[in-house]
C-alpha positions as CSV (number, residue, x, y, z in Angstrom):
1,M,0.0,0.0,0.0
2,K,1.2,3.5,-0.9
3,M,0.3,6.8,0.7
4,T,0.4,10.1,-1.2
5,F,-0.8,13.7,-0.6
6,P,-2.4,14.9,-3.9
7,T,-4.1,17.9,-2.4
8,Q,-1.2,19.3,-0.3
9,G,-1.3,22.7,-2.1
10,I,-5.0,23.1,-1.7
11,V,-4.8,22.4,2.1
12,E,-1.9,24.7,2.5
13,D,-3.9,27.5,0.9
14,C,-6.7,26.8,3.4
15,L,-4.3,26.8,6.4
16,N,-2.8,30.1,5.2
17,K,-6.2,31.6,5.6
18,I,-6.7,30.2,9.0
19,F,-3.2,30.9,10.4
20,S,-1.4,34.1,9.6
21,G,2.3,34.0,8.8
22,L,2.7,30.5,7.5
23,P,5.7,29.9,5.1
24,A,5.2,28.5,1.6
25,S,4.8,24.7,1.5
26,S,4.0,24.7,5.2
27,L,3.1,21.0,5.1
28,S,6.2,19.7,3.3
29,S,8.2,19.1,6.4
30,S,5.4,17.0,8.0
31,I,5.0,14.9,4.8
32,T,8.8,14.3,4.9
33,I,8.3,12.8,8.4
34,F,5.3,10.6,7.4
35,G,6.8,9.2,4.2
36,N,4.8,7.2,1.7
37,I,4.4,3.9,3.5
38,P,1.2,3.7,5.7
39,E,1.5,2.2,9.2
40,Y,5.2,2.7,9.2
41,H,5.8,4.7,12.4
42,N,5.9,3.4,16.0
43,A,7.8,6.0,18.1
44,P,6.3,9.0,19.9
45,G,6.5,12.3,18.0
46,A,6.2,11.1,14.4
47,Y,4.0,14.1,13.6
48,G,4.7,17.5,12.1
49,T,3.8,20.9,13.4
50,L,2.9,24.3,12.0
51,P,5.2,27.1,13.0
52,V,2.4,29.2,14.6
53,H,1.6,29.6,18.3
54,V,-1.7,28.1,19.6
55,S,-3.2,28.3,23.1
56,Q,-4.5,24.7,23.4
57,I,-3.9,21.3,21.8
58,T,-4.8,21.7,18.1
59,G,-4.8,19.2,15.3
60,I,-4.5,19.2,11.5
61,D,-4.6,16.2,9.2
62,I,-3.2,16.2,5.7
63,P,-5.7,14.4,3.4
64,I,-4.2,11.2,2.0
65,L,-4.6,8.9,-1.1
66,L,-4.1,5.2,-0.4
67,T,-3.4,2.9,-3.3
68,N,-2.3,-0.7,-3.8
69,D,0.1,0.1,-6.6
70,D,1.3,2.9,-8.9
71,K,-1.5,2.5,-11.4
72,E,-3.5,5.7,-11.9
73,D,-6.4,4.3,-13.9
74,K,-8.3,3.0,-10.8
75,E,-11.4,4.8,-9.6
76,T,-11.0,6.7,-6.4
77,V,-13.5,6.6,-3.5
78,V,-13.5,9.5,-1.1
79,I,-14.1,9.0,2.7
80,V,-15.1,12.2,4.5
81,A,-14.8,12.1,8.3
82,Q,-15.4,14.9,10.8
83,D,-12.2,16.5,12.1
84,P,-8.5,15.9,13.1
85,L,-9.2,15.2,16.8
86,R,-6.2,15.3,19.2
87,S,-6.0,14.1,22.8
88,I,-3.7,15.3,25.5
89,K,-3.6,11.7,26.8
90,D,-2.2,10.3,23.5
91,P,1.2,8.9,24.4
92,M,2.4,9.4,20.8
93,L,1.9,13.2,21.3
94,K,4.0,13.5,24.5
95,P,6.9,15.2,22.7
96,F,4.7,18.1,21.8
97,I,3.8,19.1,25.4
98,P,2.8,21.9,26.2
99,F,0.9,21.7,22.9
100,D,1.7,25.3,21.8
101,K,1.9,24.4,18.1
102,S,-0.6,22.8,15.8
103,I,0.1,19.0,15.5
104,V,0.0,17.8,11.9
105,G,-0.9,14.2,11.2
106,T,-2.8,12.0,8.8
107,P,-6.5,10.9,8.9
108,F,-7.0,8.1,11.4
109,A,-3.3,8.3,12.2
110,F,-2.6,6.1,9.1
111,H,1.1,6.8,9.2
112,Y,1.3,4.9,12.5
113,E,1.1,1.1,13.1
114,L,-2.3,0.0,14.2
115,Q,-1.3,-1.2,17.6
116,Y,-0.7,2.5,18.7
117,Y,-4.1,3.6,17.6
118,K,-6.4,0.6,18.1
119,Q,-9.5,2.8,17.9
120,T,-8.7,3.3,14.2
121,E,-9.0,-0.4,13.3
122,V,-12.5,0.0,11.9
123,Y,-11.3,2.6,9.4
124,R,-8.4,0.5,8.3
125,L,-10.7,-2.4,7.7
126,I,-12.9,-0.3,5.6
127,V,-9.9,1.0,3.6
128,D,-8.5,-2.5,3.2
129,G,-11.8,-3.8,1.9
130,L,-12.1,-1.0,-0.7
131,L,-8.5,-1.5,-1.8
132,K,-9.1,-5.2,-2.3
133,K,-12.1,-4.4,-4.5
134,G,-9.8,-2.4,-6.7
135,Y,-10.5,1.1,-5.7
136,N,-8.1,3.9,-4.5
137,V,-9.2,5.6,-1.3
138,Y,-8.8,9.3,-0.6
139,I,-9.5,10.3,3.1
140,T,-10.2,13.8,4.3
141,D,-12.1,15.7,7.0
142,I,-15.0,18.2,6.9
143,W,-13.1,20.5,9.3
144,K,-9.4,20.9,8.4
145,C,-8.4,22.0,11.9
146,W,-9.5,20.9,15.4
147,D,-9.3,22.4,18.8
148,K,-11.6,21.9,21.8
149,S,-12.9,25.4,21.6
150,K,-13.6,25.2,17.8
151,T,-11.6,28.5,17.5
152,Y,-10.8,28.1,13.8
153,R,-14.2,26.9,12.4
154,G,-16.7,29.7,11.7
155,L,-20.0,29.3,9.8
156,W,-20.1,26.5,7.2
157,K,-20.6,28.3,4.0
158,K,-18.8,29.5,0.9
159,G,-16.0,31.8,1.8
160,N,-15.2,29.7,4.9
161,P,-11.6,28.2,4.4
162,H,-12.8,24.8,5.5
163,F,-15.8,24.8,3.1
164,D,-13.8,26.2,0.2
165,C,-11.0,23.7,0.8
166,L,-13.3,20.7,0.7
167,V,-14.9,21.9,-2.6
168,E,-11.4,22.2,-4.2
169,E,-10.4,18.8,-2.9
170,I,-13.4,17.1,-4.4
171,D,-13.2,18.9,-7.6
172,E,-9.5,17.9,-7.8
173,I,-10.1,14.2,-7.0
174,K,-13.3,13.9,-9.0
175,P,-14.8,10.9,-7.3
176,N,-18.0,9.2,-8.4
177,Y,-18.7,8.1,-4.8
178,V,-18.2,9.8,-1.4
179,I,-18.7,7.9,1.9
180,L,-19.9,10.3,4.6
181,M,-19.2,9.2,8.2
182,G,-21.5,10.7,10.8
183,K,-24.2,13.4,10.8
184,Q,-21.8,16.4,10.8
185,A,-20.0,15.2,7.7
186,Q,-23.3,14.4,6.0
187,N,-25.1,17.6,6.9
188,N,-22.2,19.8,5.9
189,F,-21.3,18.0,2.7
190,K,-24.8,18.0,1.4
191,K,-24.7,21.9,1.4
192,I,-22.0,21.9,-1.3
193,K,-22.4,22.2,-5.0
194,F,-19.4,21.0,-7.0
195,T,-17.9,22.3,-10.2
196,Y,-17.4,19.1,-12.2
197,K,-20.4,17.0,-10.9
198,Q,-22.2,16.0,-7.8
199,P,-20.9,12.6,-6.6
200,K,-23.2,9.9,-5.2
201,L,-23.2,9.9,-1.4
202,I,-23.1,6.9,0.9
203,C,-24.2,8.0,4.3
204,V,-23.4,5.8,7.3
205,P,-23.2,6.3,11.1
206,H,-19.9,7.4,12.4
207,P,-17.8,4.2,12.9
208,S,-16.4,5.3,16.3
209,A,-17.6,3.7,19.6
210,A,-19.3,7.0,20.5
211,A,-21.9,6.1,17.8
212,N,-22.5,2.5,18.9
213,G,-26.1,3.3,19.8
214,A,-26.8,4.5,16.3
215,W,-25.3,1.3,14.9
216,V,-27.4,-0.9,17.1
217,R,-30.5,0.9,16.1
218,Q,-29.6,0.6,12.4
219,I,-28.2,-2.9,12.0
220,G,-28.5,-4.5,15.5
221,K,-24.7,-4.8,16.1
222,C,-21.8,-2.5,16.8
223,D,-18.6,-4.6,16.6
224,I,-15.9,-3.2,14.3
225,K,-16.0,-6.0,11.7
226,T,-19.7,-5.7,11.3
227,K,-19.4,-1.9,10.9
228,A,-16.7,-2.2,8.3
229,N,-18.5,-4.9,6.4
230,Y,-21.7,-2.9,6.4
231,I,-20.0,0.3,5.1
232,I,-18.2,-1.7,2.3
233,K,-21.4,-3.4,1.3
234,Q,-23.4,-0.1,1.2
235,F,-20.7,1.3,-1.1
236,L,-20.6,-1.7,-3.4
237,K,-24.4,-1.7,-3.6
238,E,-24.4,2.0,-4.7
239,A,-21.6,1.2,-7.1
240,G,-23.5,-1.7,-8.6
241,E,-21.1,-4.4,-7.4
242,K,-21.5,-7.4,-5.2
């Protein structure tokens, strides 16, 4: 599996509007740390930072494209999650205490080995299933920056850096299908009109344990394998596959 960052420039433009004083190619040093092999890192501190001061723990994830090989003719499925959540209790983030710089990572910490982020197993099962079906997978968030106070968000509408960034990402990737995880991703995404075409949407409950109640109500189970299989089957059904 290979991990690349096809919308780096788009996200950097977004961050330049959120944080003043960023240098050009502000995410390049972080990408150098991550590399192109998913699940490669295992030591604390394998994250990047933005060279701007923040007053509380703050997260940014660089959207990633996951592929099984170097072929470029495969169709790409987009997964849209909620935001780049960070926890002060995360042992992999200890080198960044007192958390006075934004911590740059990848969606679902895909650059780390699974054992260090067991809560992301369900997402990795989903990605693995889609890759095995012959699709590339692009993963991004509705909100490009997270902090507990939601300092950097604003109203979800055209002109908001987060909104405009997602529009540009989707227009760049040009997916036929987008998997929306959770109500926030679904409600916000549905307000967007895209330049090239409107992709087909697969709306599913958020796979995290916090949404287990919704999973039980919808399918009667909430274990991670059932969640992953359900999401993959919903996608394949929409795509006309078995």
